N, C-alpha and C positions, 0 to 999 in steps of 0.2 A: 583286666576286666573283673576285678575282685568285687565291684559293686553289684554285678549280676547275681552273685550268690546270696545277696541279702534281699532280693526281690521275692515276693510271695510265689508259691508254686503255680497258681493260676496264671501268672504273668508269663510263664515260660511255655504256655500252650502253643500249639501250632497256629498258623495263620487261619483265622476263621473268616469266611467270605459268604455273604448273602447277596446273591445276584438280584438286581431289580426285577428281572423277568421271573424270578422264583419266589419273590416276596408275596405273602398273602395280601389279597386286595380286599378292601372294604369300600363300598360305594354308598353315598347318600346324596340323593337329588342331584346327580351329575358330578358331585365332588368325588374324587378318587384318592384314597389313602393306601399306599403300599407300605406295609409294616416291615421295615428293614430289620428292626430289632425291637421286639416288644419287651416289656419289663421282665427281667430275669432270663432272657434268651441268650444263646451263644456264650453263656458264662458271665455275661455282664452283670455287675452288681449296682452300678451307679448311673446307667444311661438307658434311655429308650430313644429310638430313631425312626422317623417316618418320612416317606417321600409323599408329598401332597400335590395333587394336580387340580387346578381350578379353571374351568372353562370361562370364557368371557361372560361377565355378568354374575358370576358366582361369588358368594361371600360367606364367611362364618359369622354367626352371631357373637356378640360380645360375651366373653367368658374368662375365667381365671382358673389357675391351679394353685391351691392353697400352699402346698409345700415345695413345688418344683419351680426352678427357674427354667426358662425355655429360650432357645436360640432358633431363629429362622434364617436360612441362607437361601436367597433367591437364585435358582439354577437357570431359569429361562423365563422370558416374559416380563411383564411389569404390572403393577397394581398399587394398592395403598394398604398401609399397615397402621392400625390404631393401637396405641399403648397408653394407658392411663389418661385418656382424653386427648392425646396428641396424635394427629394423623399426618403421615408423610407419604409421599410417593416413593416407591421402591422398585428396583429393577435388577437385572442379572448381576450377580456378584455382591449384592448388598447383604449385610448381616444385621439382624435386628435382635436385640436382647430384651427379654421380657422377665422382669423380676418376679419372684413368687408372689402370689395373692394379688396380681395386677391384672385388671381387665384389659383384654386385647382381642383383636380380630384382624383378619386379612381378607382383602377383597380384590377381585380381578376386574379392574375398570380399564384394562389395557385393550390392545387390538388382537391379541392371540392368547393361547393357553398360558397360564402362569404355573410354573412348577417350582417347588421349594422343598428343602430338607428341614425338618423340625427335630431338634434334639432337646431332650428333657433330662434334668437331673435334680433330685432323685428320679428314677424312672416312673413314668405314668403309663398305665395300660392303654393301648390303642382304643379300647372300648370307651374309656373315659375321655380321651382326647377328641375323638371324632364321632360322637354320638349323634342321633337324629336331632337332638335339641340344639346342636351347635351349627348345623348346616342349613343355610338358606340360599336360595337362588332367586334372583330378581325375576318376577313373573311366573314363578313356579307355584302351582296349587298343590299343597300337601294334603294327603288323606291317608287313612290307615292302610290302603292297598300298596302304598309306597314302602312299607316296612319290610 
């Protein structure tokens, strides 16, 4: 196991676990983001990870992240994902890659709640990923009291 000695010190750290039940929660118009690992947390240098829950009828506005590539993994439910103008149906177990600076959005047009994990590299702060400007829900009237 000689190769272990060449790994950076940070790699040898103990196992770090953030439980979903303990993750900070951000909510916007019924969308719920559980920040499993925000930019720079838990010693991570290159990733941020969010658990996103979308109720039926919820969708994100089209948006992009200039520097970060992003992966969504659908954990439960189904919906549609738009990337660079191409929209496809997605369901449990599907992985969607979003290249940097590419417009994308996810919508729950399924029958039940849609849950997915979103991973970004380089890390993107949760406040940038899931701001009020990104969240829209069909039939939802937004006003300043919702902030």
